[in-house]
C-alpha positions as CSV (number, residue, x, y, z in Angstrom):
1,M,103.4,71.2,112.0
2,L,101.4,74.0,111.1
3,T,97.8,74.3,112.0
4,R,95.1,74.1,109.4
5,R,94.6,78.3,109.6
6,E,98.1,78.7,108.6
7,W,98.1,76.0,105.9
8,L,95.1,77.5,104.3
9,T,96.5,81.1,104.9
10,V,99.6,79.9,103.0
11,M,97.8,78.5,100.3
12,A,95.4,81.1,99.7
13,M,98.5,83.8,99.6
14,S,100.6,81.8,97.0
15,A,99.9,80.1,93.8
16,P,96.7,81.6,93.3
17,A,97.5,85.0,93.9
18,L,100.5,84.9,92.4
19,A,98.0,84.3,89.2
20,A,95.5,86.7,89.8
21,R,97.5,89.7,90.6
22,P,96.7,92.5,87.7
23,A,99.8,94.4,87.5
24,V,102.7,92.3,87.9
25,S,104.7,94.2,85.9
26,D,103.9,97.5,87.5
27,R,104.9,95.9,90.7
28,E,108.3,94.8,89.1
29,A,108.5,98.2,87.8
30,R,108.4,99.6,91.6
31,I,110.5,97.2,92.7
32,R,113.4,98.2,90.1
33,R,112.5,101.6,91.2
34,I,113.4,101.4,94.6
35,V,116.4,99.5,94.2
36,D,118.2,101.7,91.7
37,A,117.5,104.7,93.8
38,Y,119.1,103.2,96.8
39,S,121.8,102.2,95.0
40,R,122.4,105.5,93.5
41,Q,122.3,107.1,96.8
42,G,126.0,105.8,97.4
43,F,128.1,104.2,100.1
44,H,125.1,103.3,102.6
45,R,127.7,103.1,105.4
46,T,126.5,104.0,109.2
47,G,126.1,107.2,110.2
48,T,127.1,109.1,107.5
49,D,125.2,111.8,105.3
50,V,124.5,109.1,102.6
51,D,122.9,107.4,105.3
52,R,121.2,109.8,106.5
53,V,119.8,111.0,103.1
54,S,118.6,107.1,102.6
55,A,116.8,107.5,105.9
56,E,114.8,110.3,104.8
57,W,114.0,108.5,101.7
58,L,113.1,105.7,103.0
59,C,110.7,107.6,105.3
60,D,109.1,109.3,101.6
61,E,108.6,105.0,100.6
62,V,106.8,104.4,103.8
63,R,104.7,107.0,103.3
64,D,104.0,105.8,99.9
65,A,103.4,102.6,101.0
66,G,100.4,104.0,103.1
67,L,102.1,104.3,106.6
68,E,103.4,106.8,108.6
69,P,107.5,106.6,109.2
70,A,109.0,107.6,112.4
71,R,112.8,107.9,113.0
72,E,114.6,106.7,115.8
73,P,118.4,107.7,116.4
74,F,121.3,106.0,117.7
75,A,124.4,106.9,118.9
76,L,127.8,105.4,117.6
77,Q,131.8,106.2,117.3
78,R,131.9,106.2,113.5
79,V,135.4,104.9,112.3
80,D,136.5,107.5,109.9
81,P,139.7,106.2,107.6
82,I,142.2,109.0,107.3
83,E,144.6,106.3,105.2
84,A,144.3,102.4,104.9
85,A,146.8,101.1,102.3
86,V,149.4,98.8,101.9
87,I,152.9,100.2,100.4
88,V,155.3,97.8,99.1
89,E,158.4,98.0,96.0
90,G,156.9,101.3,95.1
91,R,153.4,100.3,95.0
92,R,150.4,101.5,96.8
93,L,147.7,99.5,97.5
94,E,144.3,100.9,98.9
95,G,142.7,98.7,101.0
96,V,140.2,99.5,104.1
97,P,140.6,98.5,107.5
98,L,138.9,96.0,109.9
99,F,136.7,98.1,111.7
100,D,136.9,96.0,115.1
101,G,140.6,95.4,115.2
102,G,143.4,97.7,115.9
103,F,144.3,100.6,114.2
104,T,147.9,102.5,113.5
105,A,149.2,106.6,113.6
106,A,149.6,108.2,111.3
107,S,153.3,106.4,109.7
108,G,151.4,103.0,109.8
109,V,153.9,99.7,110.8
110,R,156.5,98.5,109.0
111,G,158.0,94.9,108.8
112,R,158.8,91.8,106.8
113,L,155.8,90.5,105.0
114,G,155.0,86.5,105.5
115,S,152.2,84.1,105.7
116,V,150.4,84.5,108.8
117,D,151.2,80.9,110.0
118,R,154.3,81.8,110.3
119,E,156.6,84.6,112.7
120,T,156.8,87.5,110.8
121,E,156.1,91.0,111.3
122,I,153.6,91.6,109.1
123,G,151.0,88.9,108.6
124,L,149.2,88.1,105.0
125,T,146.4,85.8,104.8
126,Q,143.1,85.9,102.7
127,A,139.4,85.5,103.9
128,A,135.8,85.7,102.1
129,P,133.7,88.3,103.3
130,N,132.9,88.2,107.0
131,T,134.7,85.7,108.1
132,A,137.3,88.2,109.4
133,A,136.7,86.2,113.2
134,A,136.9,82.8,111.5
135,G,139.7,80.1,110.0
136,T,143.3,81.4,109.4
137,L,142.3,85.1,109.9
138,G,140.4,84.8,113.4
139,D,143.2,82.7,114.9
140,A,146.0,85.0,113.8
141,R,143.8,88.1,115.2
142,R,143.1,86.2,118.6
143,Q,147.0,85.1,118.8
144,N,148.2,88.8,118.0
145,R,151.5,87.7,117.2
146,H,151.8,90.0,114.0
147,R,152.3,94.1,113.8
148,A,149.6,94.0,111.6
149,I,147.8,91.6,109.1
150,V,147.1,92.4,105.4
151,C,144.2,90.6,104.4
152,V,143.4,89.7,100.5
153,T,139.6,89.4,100.2
154,R,138.0,86.6,98.3
155,G,134.7,87.4,97.2
156,G,132.2,86.2,94.1
157,R,133.8,88.7,91.8
158,P,137.3,90.2,91.8
159,G,137.5,93.4,93.9
160,L,137.7,95.0,97.6
161,C,134.9,92.5,99.6
162,P,135.5,93.8,102.9
163,S,134.3,91.9,106.4
164,N,131.7,93.3,108.6
165,A,132.9,94.0,112.2
166,D,130.7,91.8,114.2
167,T,132.6,92.8,117.2
168,F,132.7,96.5,116.8
169,L,131.8,97.3,120.3
170,N,134.9,95.1,121.3
171,P,137.5,95.3,119.0
172,F,140.6,92.8,119.1
173,G,143.8,92.0,117.3
174,P,146.5,93.8,115.4
175,P,145.4,96.2,113.2
176,V,144.0,94.4,109.5
177,V,144.0,96.0,106.2
178,Q,142.1,94.3,103.8
179,V,142.8,94.8,100.3
180,S,141.5,93.4,96.7
181,S,141.5,90.0,95.2
182,E,143.5,91.5,92.2
183,D,146.6,92.1,94.5
184,G,146.9,88.7,95.6
185,T,149.3,87.0,93.2
186,F,151.6,90.4,93.5
187,L,151.5,90.2,97.6
188,D,151.6,86.6,98.0
189,D,155.3,86.7,95.8
190,C,156.3,89.7,98.2
191,A,155.2,87.2,100.9
192,R,157.5,84.2,99.7
193,R,160.6,86.9,99.3
194,G,160.0,88.2,102.5
195,V,160.0,91.6,101.5
196,D,159.6,94.7,103.6
197,I,156.3,96.5,103.8
198,Q,154.3,99.3,105.3
199,V,151.2,98.8,106.7
200,V,149.0,101.8,107.1
201,A,145.6,101.8,109.3
202,N,145.2,105.2,110.4
203,V,141.7,106.6,111.2
204,K,139.7,109.1,113.2
205,R,136.7,108.6,115.8
206,T,133.6,110.9,115.3
207,S,130.6,110.7,118.0
208,V,126.9,110.5,115.4
209,E,123.7,109.5,115.4
210,A,122.4,107.0,112.8
211,L,118.6,106.3,112.0
212,N,116.2,103.2,111.8
213,V,113.2,103.8,110.0
214,T,110.3,102.6,111.7
215,A,106.5,102.0,111.1
216,R,103.1,100.5,112.4
217,I,100.1,98.8,111.6
218,P,97.9,99.2,114.4
219,G,96.4,96.0,116.0
220,T,92.4,95.9,116.5
221,K,93.5,93.3,119.7
222,G,95.7,95.5,121.5
223,S,96.1,92.4,124.3
224,L,97.5,90.3,121.4
225,L,101.5,90.1,120.8
226,P,102.6,91.4,117.6
227,V,104.6,90.6,114.5
228,V,107.7,92.2,113.5
229,V,109.1,93.0,109.8
230,M,112.6,93.7,109.9
231,T,115.6,94.4,107.1
232,P,118.7,96.3,107.5
233,R,119.0,99.2,105.6
234,S,122.9,99.6,105.6
235,G,126.5,98.0,104.3
236,W,129.5,98.1,102.2
237,W,129.6,100.3,99.3
238,T,126.2,100.9,97.2
239,C,125.2,97.1,98.3
240,A,122.2,97.4,95.8
241,S,121.4,93.6,95.3
242,E,122.6,93.0,99.2
243,R,120.1,95.2,100.9
244,G,117.8,96.5,97.9
245,G,115.7,93.4,97.3
246,G,114.8,93.2,100.9
247,I,114.3,97.0,101.4
248,A,111.8,96.4,98.4
249,C,110.0,93.4,100.2
250,W,109.9,95.3,103.2
251,L,107.8,98.0,101.7
252,E,105.9,95.5,99.5
253,L,104.6,94.2,102.8
254,M,103.3,97.6,104.1
255,R,101.4,97.8,101.0
256,E,100.0,94.2,101.2
257,L,98.9,94.4,105.1
258,R,98.1,97.7,105.6
259,A,94.3,97.4,104.7
260,L,93.6,94.3,106.8
261,R,91.8,94.5,110.1
262,S,94.8,92.6,111.5
263,P,94.2,91.5,115.2
264,R,98.0,91.8,115.8
265,A,99.7,95.2,115.3
266,V,102.5,95.0,113.0
267,L,105.8,96.5,113.4
268,F,108.2,97.1,110.7
269,V,111.9,98.5,111.6
270,A,114.6,98.9,108.6
271,S,117.6,99.5,110.7
272,S,121.3,100.8,110.3
273,G,124.4,99.5,111.9
274,H,124.3,96.1,110.0
275,E,128.1,96.2,109.2
276,L,128.9,96.9,113.1
277,G,127.7,94.1,114.8
278,H,124.0,94.8,113.6
279,L,124.2,98.1,116.2
280,G,120.4,99.2,114.8
281,I,118.2,96.3,115.4
282,N,120.0,95.7,118.9
283,A,118.9,99.6,119.8
284,F,115.7,98.7,118.4
285,I,115.2,96.2,120.8
286,D,117.0,98.0,123.7
287,R,113.6,101.1,123.1
288,R,111.5,97.6,123.4
289,P,112.1,95.9,126.7
290,G,110.9,92.4,126.5
291,I,109.8,92.6,122.9
292,V,111.8,89.8,121.3
293,A,110.5,87.3,123.4
294,N,106.7,89.0,123.9
295,S,106.1,89.1,119.7
296,A,104.2,86.6,117.9
297,G,106.9,86.3,115.4
298,W,109.8,88.3,113.6
299,I,110.3,88.2,109.7
300,H,113.8,88.8,108.7
301,F,114.3,89.8,105.0
302,G,118.2,89.4,105.1
303,A,121.1,89.5,102.6
304,N,120.7,89.4,98.6
305,V,117.0,89.0,98.7
306,G,116.3,88.3,94.8
307,A,119.7,88.7,93.8
308,A,120.6,88.2,90.3
309,V,124.1,87.0,89.7
310,D,124.6,83.4,91.5
311,P,121.9,83.6,93.2
312,G,120.8,80.6,96.0
313,N,118.5,80.9,99.3
314,T,118.9,80.4,102.6
315,L,115.8,79.4,105.3
316,Q,116.4,80.3,108.5
317,A,113.8,79.4,111.2
318,S,113.5,79.4,115.2
319,D,111.5,76.1,115.2
320,E,109.9,73.4,113.4
321,R,106.4,75.4,113.0
322,M,108.2,78.5,111.9
323,E,110.6,76.8,109.5
324,A,107.3,74.8,108.2
325,L,105.7,78.1,107.5
326,Q,108.3,79.8,105.5
327,A,109.2,76.2,103.7
328,D,105.6,76.0,102.4
329,A,104.9,79.7,101.7
330,M,108.2,80.3,99.6
331,T,108.0,76.8,97.6
332,A,104.1,78.1,96.9
333,A,105.6,81.2,95.6
334,G,108.0,79.0,93.2
335,L,111.5,79.8,95.2
336,T,113.8,78.0,95.7
337,I,115.4,76.7,99.6
338,D,119.0,75.5,98.5
339,R,120.2,75.4,102.1
340,R,118.6,75.6,105.8
341,N,120.1,76.7,108.6
342,P,120.2,73.8,111.2
343,R,117.5,74.6,114.3
344,G,119.1,75.7,117.2
345,T,122.3,77.1,115.9
346,V,123.0,81.0,115.6
347,P,121.3,82.5,112.3
348,N,122.7,85.2,110.1
349,G,121.7,88.3,109.7
350,E,119.7,90.3,112.7
351,A,117.7,87.2,113.1
352,E,120.7,86.4,115.6
353,A,119.5,89.4,118.0
354,V,116.1,87.5,117.9
355,H,117.8,84.3,118.2
356,R,119.7,85.1,121.3
357,G,116.4,86.8,123.0
358,G,114.6,83.7,122.6
359,G,111.9,84.7,120.1
360,R,110.5,82.9,117.4
361,Y,111.6,84.3,113.9
362,V,112.0,83.2,109.9
363,S,114.4,84.5,107.9
364,A,115.6,84.7,104.5
365,I,119.1,85.0,103.4
366,G,120.5,85.1,99.5
367,R,123.6,84.9,97.3
368,S,124.8,86.9,95.1
369,A,128.3,87.2,93.2
370,W,128.3,90.6,94.3
371,F,128.2,90.6,97.8
372,H,130.2,93.5,99.3
373,N,131.8,94.0,95.9
374,P,132.0,97.7,94.9
375,G,130.4,96.4,91.2
376,D,126.9,95.7,94.0
377,R,125.5,98.8,92.1
378,G,122.2,99.4,89.6
379,S,118.8,97.4,89.5
380,D,120.3,94.8,87.3
381,V,121.7,93.3,90.0
382,V,118.3,91.9,91.4
383,N,115.5,89.8,89.7
384,A,112.6,92.0,90.4
385,A,110.0,89.1,89.3
386,M,111.8,86.9,92.3
387,V,111.9,90.0,94.5
388,A,108.2,89.5,94.1
389,R,107.4,85.9,94.5
390,F,109.5,87.0,98.3
391,A,106.9,89.3,99.1
392,D,104.2,87.0,98.4
393,A,105.8,84.4,100.5
394,F,106.3,86.2,103.3
395,T,102.9,88.1,103.0
396,A,101.8,84.7,103.2
397,V,103.7,84.2,106.1
398,A,102.4,87.3,108.1
399,K,99.1,86.6,107.4
400,A,99.2,83.2,108.9
401,L,101.4,84.8,112.1
402,I,98.5,87.7,112.6
403,A,95.5,85.4,112.1
């Protein structure tokens, strides 16, 4: 149950605030500008030139929101694909290797193609984004009985929709080359006929530094535990709807909270390394021993916040009080809750690190037809009015937590 103070804060910051806000159109224009700028930067893969340029851009946006940004580097061995393809019957199907699987030499591997549930040299299967360690593909990787695996990716729209490398630091299984759903029918036919194919997943490793972008609102009472607001800023392709709405909400909370004389400090982190087992948020936590449990609460803007195409909202929370706080704020802001992650289960996204560390959190995960798709670009894939509602809802949550 919510305390009276928390309930009053949520009510005060929700529907009446939405009705009274004088410049909603300006705010929505700002949200669209942020999403469009982020999208135009390019492929937001961790530790790349685009990732660094995007970090500098985000620092400028933090300053524009009224806070002073900081850059926090962390090291990684970046995987750089040299060649990733499936060559079969005179056709070359370009792909993406699974970054937490095995790799091949430049010559690749050759063998007969067949379903992964059969004794074939090259296994064929299909998987939705971020299911590479589960189901048929996960079982085949753990059994490690194929020389390589070809995975047809099945996203909400046709295209090549890779999975994140959740076990990036502990890779396992044979090489896996992920290909577009548009190649699925052809490959199914090849597997039925048992044709010989070549699979290449040749990469190099590059030592690089990636950057988390952080900021801080100091609290008036230094003895109180802080509140942390986090969102990822890296991912597959341009990921406009996947990451853009969360980044915009992250910045909006800065604008809303900066003028308060908050008794608690509020820490903000936009982390890289999302698609590589959440490397960035883990680095943020490692720099601050004890921060997970010794916080008043964490707010997590996950994937697809305010997505415009095939949207849907999942609520994730650490405990009954945090779930009620988030649910009341979202409902009052006119946001639907389509699914609730059962309390006690490991949440999706960076909230997972807080969950495992025993911290309190609220987390919003959206749905988008463009999830992990190369077509996830431009500001039209995000509903700016919906993103503004998320910002209002989580400002209410933040104010309840810092009170």
